[in-house]
Rosetta silent file (secondary structure, phi, psi, omega in degrees, C-alpha in Angstrom):
SEQUENCE: MIRRFTLILAAAGLSACVSVLPEQKVPEGLYRFGPMEALHMIDASVVIREPEASRLFGGRAIAAEDSSGALRLVNGVEWSDSATRMMQVALLDTLGGINGGVAVASDTGAPTDYELAWRISDFTLSGTTARCRIEATLLEGRSRKVLAQTNVSTTAIALDSKNAARAKALTDAGRACVSDIAAFVAERAVAPEPKS
SCORE:     score description
SCORE:     0.000 S_00000001
   1 L     0.000  -44.862 -179.716   12.201  -21.487  -47.427 S_00000001
   2 H   -66.667  -38.051  179.793   14.229  -23.328  -44.775 S_00000001
   3 H   -63.649  -42.914  179.239   16.669  -24.508  -47.415 S_00000001
   4 H   -62.967  -43.078  179.837   17.205  -20.928  -48.660 S_00000001
   5 H   -63.286  -40.063  179.216   17.733  -19.680  -45.095 S_00000001
   6 H   -65.466  -42.430  178.233   20.284  -22.467  -44.466 S_00000001
   7 H   -63.919  -39.790  178.455   22.196  -21.604  -47.648 S_00000001
   8 H   -63.870  -42.558  178.767   22.293  -17.915  -46.700 S_00000001
   9 H   -65.419  -40.805  179.310   23.657  -18.783  -43.241 S_00000001
  10 H   -64.591  -42.822  178.803   26.269  -21.127  -44.728 S_00000001
  11 H   -64.653  -40.421  178.010   27.392  -18.474  -47.237 S_00000001
  12 H   -65.190  -39.846  178.561   27.616  -15.860  -44.487 S_00000001
  13 H   -64.131  -42.382  178.965   29.648  -18.266  -42.339 S_00000001
  14 H   -66.481  -40.459  179.739   32.090  -18.989  -45.159 S_00000001
  15 H   -67.121  -31.881  177.137   32.568  -15.315  -45.980 S_00000001
  16 H   -67.386  -38.207  178.875   33.279  -14.608  -42.313 S_00000001
  17 H   -64.357  -41.617 -177.741   35.990  -17.308  -42.311 S_00000001
  18 H   -66.510  -39.392 -175.797   37.664  -15.852  -45.368 S_00000001
  19 H   -71.740  -20.373 -179.144   37.743  -12.321  -43.996 S_00000001
  20 H   -86.230  -19.574 -178.983   39.506  -13.370  -40.776 S_00000001
  21 L   -70.554  131.889  178.960   42.426  -15.084  -42.508 S_00000001
  22 L   -70.719  146.221  178.396   45.487  -12.838  -42.732 S_00000001
  23 L   -78.071  128.215 -178.419   46.701  -12.021  -46.192 S_00000001
  24 L   -74.257  128.775  179.440   50.043  -13.689  -46.867 S_00000001
  25 L   -86.311  128.362  178.585   52.764  -11.192  -47.735 S_00000001
  26 L  -100.826  128.642 -179.896   54.872  -12.179  -50.711 S_00000001
  27 L   -65.446  148.436  177.596   58.413  -10.753  -50.766 S_00000001
  28 L   -72.580  -27.146 -179.452   59.304   -8.466  -53.661 S_00000001
  29 E  -152.546  140.387  173.694   62.638  -10.207  -54.039 S_00000001
  30 E  -107.679  134.419 -176.176   64.398  -13.380  -52.922 S_00000001
  31 E  -117.492  152.118 -178.841   68.171  -13.180  -52.579 S_00000001
  32 L  -144.621  165.651  176.637   70.869  -15.859  -52.594 S_00000001
  33 L   -77.817  -29.822 -177.454   74.623  -16.157  -52.418 S_00000001
  34 L    74.546  168.928 -179.590   74.769  -17.913  -55.766 S_00000001
  35 L   -67.248  143.731  178.088   77.526  -20.341  -56.770 S_00000001
  36 L  -116.096  150.607 -179.974   81.043  -19.411  -55.689 S_00000001
  37 L   -78.999  149.801  177.338   84.290  -20.359  -57.385 S_00000001
  38 L   -77.703   91.049 -176.350   86.728  -22.812  -55.777 S_00000001
  39 L   -99.208  -16.997 -176.349   89.412  -20.280  -54.863 S_00000001
  40 E  -118.872  118.550 -175.467   90.912  -21.960  -51.792 S_00000001
  41 E   -95.513  138.479  176.459   92.555  -25.370  -52.225 S_00000001
  42 E  -123.880  147.002  178.394   92.800  -27.995  -49.491 S_00000001
  43 L  -114.379   19.211  177.555   94.809  -31.226  -49.489 S_00000001
  44 L  -129.838  172.696  176.482   92.979  -32.829  -46.547 S_00000001
  45 E   -98.822  134.806 -175.353   89.400  -33.947  -45.934 S_00000001
  46 E  -135.524  130.878  171.020   87.170  -31.530  -44.009 S_00000001
  47 E   -87.478  128.466  176.941   83.575  -31.783  -42.798 S_00000001
  48 E  -106.944  107.758  177.499   81.778  -28.454  -43.143 S_00000001
  49 L   -77.706  158.589  171.068   78.892  -28.234  -40.694 S_00000001
  50 L   -70.223  131.448 -176.390   75.993  -25.856  -41.175 S_00000001
  51 L   -65.633  151.356  173.659   76.886  -22.822  -39.056 S_00000001
  52 E   -81.924  151.317  177.880   75.001  -22.107  -35.861 S_00000001
  53 E  -167.069  158.109  172.790   73.064  -18.853  -35.644 S_00000001
  54 L   -66.669  162.041  179.871   70.141  -17.269  -33.880 S_00000001
  55 H   -59.259  -34.850 -177.926   66.815  -17.657  -35.678 S_00000001
  56 H   -66.781  -41.150 -179.288   66.961  -14.014  -36.690 S_00000001
  57 H   -85.806  -27.911 -171.164   70.369  -14.315  -38.415 S_00000001
  58 H   -97.096   -5.937 -177.120   70.077  -17.904  -39.609 S_00000001
  59 L   -91.265 -154.761 -178.840   66.615  -17.974  -41.160 S_00000001
  60 L   -90.831  -18.575 -178.488   65.148  -16.581  -44.345 S_00000001
  61 E   -73.873  153.741  175.045   64.349  -13.125  -42.964 S_00000001
  62 E  -112.187  127.743 -175.338   66.719  -10.190  -43.383 S_00000001
  63 E  -110.863  151.181  176.753   67.121   -8.009  -40.297 S_00000001
  64 E  -132.899  144.262  177.487   68.236   -4.407  -39.846 S_00000001
  65 E   -95.403  128.811  178.880   69.291   -2.536  -36.740 S_00000001
  66 L   -88.910 -177.907 -175.519   67.658    0.870  -36.281 S_00000001
  67 L   -64.567  -21.925  178.662   69.156    3.935  -34.581 S_00000001
  68 L   -88.371   -4.313 -179.236   67.892    2.789  -31.164 S_00000001
  69 L    94.146   -1.338  178.686   69.600   -0.611  -31.518 S_00000001
  70 L   -77.482  142.257  176.510   66.361   -2.533  -32.112 S_00000001
  71 E   -94.835  133.323  179.844   66.394   -5.233  -34.785 S_00000001
  72 E  -132.238  148.827  177.057   63.554   -5.180  -37.308 S_00000001
  73 E   -74.365  140.432  179.384   62.711   -7.353  -40.290 S_00000001
  74 E   -84.888  126.122 -177.911   63.286   -5.686  -43.656 S_00000001
  75 E   -72.662  140.691  170.275   60.078   -5.553  -45.698 S_00000001
  76 E    83.808   -5.548  179.644   59.884   -7.025  -49.170 S_00000001
  77 E  -132.762  142.510  178.067   63.173   -8.968  -49.201 S_00000001
  78 E  -148.364  165.127  171.334   64.089  -12.454  -47.978 S_00000001
  79 E   -79.614  152.038  178.598   66.717  -15.122  -48.540 S_00000001
  80 L   -75.458  -19.220  177.635   65.835  -17.896  -50.985 S_00000001
  81 L  -146.406  178.143  177.287   66.939  -20.466  -48.353 S_00000001
  82 L   -64.842  144.860 -179.191   68.062  -20.229  -44.741 S_00000001
  83 H   -60.139  -37.474 -179.303   71.133  -18.029  -44.365 S_00000001
  84 H   -65.506  -41.887  179.435   72.992  -20.817  -42.548 S_00000001
  85 H   -66.811  -40.216  178.940   72.397  -23.317  -45.350 S_00000001
  86 H   -63.327  -38.977  178.878   73.438  -20.792  -48.002 S_00000001
  87 H   -67.516  -39.706  178.238   76.689  -20.108  -46.127 S_00000001
  88 H   -61.136  -47.661 -179.284   77.431  -23.830  -45.780 S_00000001
  89 H   -64.210  -41.019  179.278   76.906  -24.421  -49.507 S_00000001
  90 H   -62.328  -40.724  178.840   78.951  -21.330  -50.397 S_00000001
  91 H   -66.943  -40.424  176.298   81.861  -22.560  -48.249 S_00000001
  92 H   -60.961  -39.056  177.388   81.687  -26.011  -49.841 S_00000001
  93 H   -64.470  -40.172 -172.612   81.808  -24.301  -53.274 S_00000001
  94 H   -73.867  -25.514 -179.109   84.770  -22.122  -52.309 S_00000001
  95 E   -91.766  115.390  176.557   86.965  -24.999  -51.077 S_00000001
  96 E  -101.639  156.648 -177.702   88.568  -26.955  -53.891 S_00000001
  97 E  -107.055  141.065  171.765   90.510  -30.164  -53.452 S_00000001
  98 L  -132.636  149.997  178.973   94.056  -31.053  -54.486 S_00000001
  99 L    51.607   41.213  178.391   95.962  -34.290  -53.837 S_00000001
 100 L    86.393    2.128  177.864   92.823  -36.013  -52.576 S_00000001
 101 L   -70.954  144.795 -178.820   91.622  -33.073  -50.486 S_00000001
 102 E  -156.294  143.914  172.921   87.872  -32.671  -50.226 S_00000001
 103 E  -110.279  129.262 -177.624   85.290  -30.639  -48.319 S_00000001
 104 E  -128.930  153.863  176.515   82.039  -32.477  -47.550 S_00000001
 105 E   -72.856  153.761 -175.779   78.779  -31.577  -45.841 S_00000001
 106 H   -66.040  -24.227 -178.363   78.213  -32.971  -42.355 S_00000001
 107 H   -75.723   -3.414  176.890   75.222  -35.056  -43.418 S_00000001
 108 H   -74.001  -28.643  179.461   77.476  -37.362  -45.464 S_00000001
 109 L    74.441    9.766 -177.903   78.726  -39.025  -42.269 S_00000001
 110 L   -76.117  139.487  174.395   82.150  -39.627  -43.816 S_00000001
 111 L   -70.975  136.854 -177.610   85.171  -39.771  -41.482 S_00000001
 112 L  -134.965  168.079  178.584   87.511  -36.857  -42.243 S_00000001
 113 L   -70.666  -36.483 -174.731   90.818  -35.392  -41.117 S_00000001
 114 E  -136.854  166.326  176.893   89.203  -32.162  -39.899 S_00000001
 115 E  -143.065  136.646  178.000   85.846  -30.664  -38.994 S_00000001
 116 E  -106.505  121.355  171.922   84.748  -27.024  -39.099 S_00000001
 117 E  -110.619  130.344 -177.264   82.346  -25.753  -36.447 S_00000001
 118 E  -144.477  161.040 -176.091   81.274  -22.145  -36.936 S_00000001
 119 E  -141.766  133.009  175.877   78.756  -19.611  -35.675 S_00000001
 120 E   -87.888  114.848  179.893   77.234  -16.506  -37.244 S_00000001
 121 E   -98.035  -16.352  174.436   77.232  -13.826  -34.552 S_00000001
 122 E  -154.958  135.129  175.360   76.034  -10.966  -36.786 S_00000001
 123 E  -156.942   71.386 -172.289   74.424  -10.855  -40.210 S_00000001
 124 E  -137.152  173.091  174.396   72.420   -7.645  -40.288 S_00000001
 125 E  -106.472  149.462  170.831   72.010   -4.272  -41.903 S_00000001
 126 E  -137.877   99.024 -171.885   72.623   -0.912  -40.253 S_00000001
 127 L    65.324 -123.299  178.010   71.377    1.806  -42.572 S_00000001
 128 L   -98.668    7.508  178.519   73.177    1.162  -45.853 S_00000001
 129 E   -98.442  126.420  176.464   75.972   -0.836  -44.183 S_00000001
 130 E   -98.668  136.866 -175.768   75.767   -4.632  -44.304 S_00000001
 131 E  -127.438  138.930  174.434   77.619   -6.522  -41.563 S_00000001
 132 E  -136.307  132.901  177.200   78.732  -10.131  -41.237 S_00000001
 133 E  -138.630  127.798 -177.671   80.654  -11.619  -38.319 S_00000001
 134 E  -132.209  138.201  173.036   81.561  -15.309  -37.988 S_00000001
 135 E  -109.797  130.914 -175.711   83.480  -17.249  -35.344 S_00000001
 136 E  -130.459  144.498  177.907   85.057  -20.503  -36.576 S_00000001
 137 E  -130.396  126.465  176.066   86.799  -23.432  -34.908 S_00000001
 138 E   -97.460  126.164 -177.316   88.773  -26.096  -36.754 S_00000001
 139 E  -113.682  152.126  171.858   88.734  -29.468  -34.984 S_00000001
 140 E   -71.115  135.753 -171.882   90.758  -32.640  -35.475 S_00000001
 141 L   -58.473  -47.620 -174.459   88.430  -35.132  -37.147 S_00000001
 142 L   -85.791  -46.102 -175.821   88.684  -38.141  -34.865 S_00000001
 143 L   -86.449  -17.134 -175.266   89.526  -36.665  -31.463 S_00000001
 144 L    60.947   26.168  175.737   87.613  -33.391  -32.002 S_00000001
 145 L   -71.706  136.680  179.140   90.544  -31.593  -30.409 S_00000001
 146 E   -70.603  124.912 -179.450   90.513  -27.828  -31.095 S_00000001
 147 E  -104.542  -36.677 -178.260   93.320  -26.983  -33.519 S_00000001
 148 E  -161.667  152.377  177.535   92.656  -23.356  -34.449 S_00000001
 149 E  -136.109  154.069  176.338   90.070  -20.615  -34.055 S_00000001
 150 E  -152.505  158.642  170.822   89.358  -17.361  -35.855 S_00000001
 151 E  -124.515  129.286  176.176   86.888  -14.481  -35.973 S_00000001
 152 E  -121.149  147.165 -179.296   86.153  -12.775  -39.272 S_00000001
 153 E  -142.936  129.646  179.823   84.173   -9.619  -39.805 S_00000001
 154 E  -134.204  158.295  174.683   83.224   -7.986  -43.105 S_00000001
 155 E  -137.528  159.064  173.865   81.085   -5.077  -44.244 S_00000001
 156 E  -145.953  147.404 -178.261   79.639   -3.889  -47.534 S_00000001
 157 E  -107.014  130.494  178.102   77.942   -0.612  -48.417 S_00000001
 158 L   -71.465  149.764  179.999   74.667   -0.549  -50.367 S_00000001
 159 L   -69.616  -28.277  174.638   74.514    1.609  -53.489 S_00000001
 160 L  -152.286 -175.280 -174.445   71.364    3.300  -52.170 S_00000001
 161 L   -92.029    6.557  177.637   68.883    3.021  -49.302 S_00000001
 162 L   -70.882  148.743 -176.760   66.345    0.832  -51.123 S_00000001
 163 H   -60.739  -34.542  179.448   65.764   -2.584  -49.546 S_00000001
 164 H   -64.546  -43.136  179.327   66.863   -4.411  -52.698 S_00000001
 165 H   -67.753  -36.568  178.589   70.244   -2.630  -52.707 S_00000001
 166 H   -67.427  -40.036  177.293   70.660   -3.256  -48.987 S_00000001
 167 H   -64.326  -38.820  177.437   69.908   -6.992  -49.431 S_00000001
 168 H   -63.139  -40.531  178.218   72.501   -7.116  -52.235 S_00000001
 169 H   -64.247  -38.029  178.441   75.055   -5.499  -49.906 S_00000001
 170 H   -66.909  -35.448  174.132   74.292   -8.120  -47.239 S_00000001
 171 H   -60.251  -45.504 -179.857   74.868  -10.817  -49.860 S_00000001
 172 H   -63.098  -42.441  178.970   78.273   -9.263  -50.632 S_00000001
 173 H   -64.015  -41.704  178.680   79.206   -9.091  -46.925 S_00000001
 174 H   -64.576  -42.680  178.377   78.168  -12.730  -46.439 S_00000001
 175 H   -63.733  -38.247  178.693   80.163  -13.928  -49.450 S_00000001
 176 H   -66.650  -39.909  176.966   83.230  -12.045  -48.188 S_00000001
 177 H   -60.823  -46.858  179.907   82.847  -13.647  -44.738 S_00000001
 178 H   -60.862  -40.806  179.468   82.629  -17.111  -46.311 S_00000001
 179 H   -63.446  -39.800  178.046   85.719  -16.414  -48.415 S_00000001
 180 H   -66.026  -38.820  177.194   87.679  -15.403  -45.294 S_00000001
 181 H   -66.118  -39.168  178.139   86.587  -18.604  -43.508 S_00000001
 182 H   -62.390  -40.021  178.112   87.639  -20.633  -46.573 S_00000001
 183 H   -63.801  -39.682  177.106   91.096  -19.013  -46.462 S_00000001
 184 H   -61.651  -47.014 -179.698   91.360  -19.962  -42.760 S_00000001
 185 H   -63.639  -44.741 -178.474   90.397  -23.582  -43.479 S_00000001
 186 H   -63.049  -34.913 -179.713   92.785  -23.830  -46.441 S_00000001
 187 H   -73.823  -38.239 -172.262   95.675  -22.497  -44.338 S_00000001
 188 H   -95.874  -27.735 -176.292   95.057  -24.710  -41.292 S_00000001
 189 L   -89.457   77.971 -179.287   93.595  -27.952  -42.690 S_00000001
 190 L   -95.623  153.310 -178.836   96.778  -29.493  -44.058 S_00000001
 191 L   -59.398  133.148  179.355   97.145  -33.130  -44.987 S_00000001
 192 L   -66.694  152.999  178.832   98.234  -35.195  -41.989 S_00000001
 193 L   -65.111  136.985  177.578  101.684  -36.736  -42.004 S_00000001
 194 L   -63.652  140.709  179.553  101.604  -40.335  -43.304 S_00000001
 195 L   -75.945  135.991 -179.266  101.960  -42.933  -40.536 S_00000001
 196 L   -94.537    0.000    0.000  105.224  -44.894  -40.712 S_00000001
């Protein structure tokens, strides 16, 4: 009798534990930038750092601004990786090397001619409009002297108001931003003059 009572209490305790745990929400779709073609050629070596961003813009969540200006997470869609990491990889893909030029990730620790520091200041949705804004600074590799700065801003319009179409538009805006940053790097990161 005591054993039966103990088993009933244990079963009731376990069922109470299960009912208090929140149900994990699984996104309906994971989105990524995908591989990008090497469209911008560089003839110098450049370290590409992972861009800085707020947690809201740089994480896996996708945010949208409502009519009151409040930012809210978009239900059912997420990035497959952090947005900052996807942008870093996309920029590395987009920069091709000629005459010994190469773009490398910052974790390689290799000394390079230049270094790119960048920051995502906006990467959100507003209705069916996707917005991306990035500020970038090109530094001299050894001295870290600022050589050039730029701000790029892109938008893309979703085909409809569904979250999947809006996430796709944000992907397009992000890829366009990365392409503009790659053009900036390719124009400014020129091979240094050989020392005589």
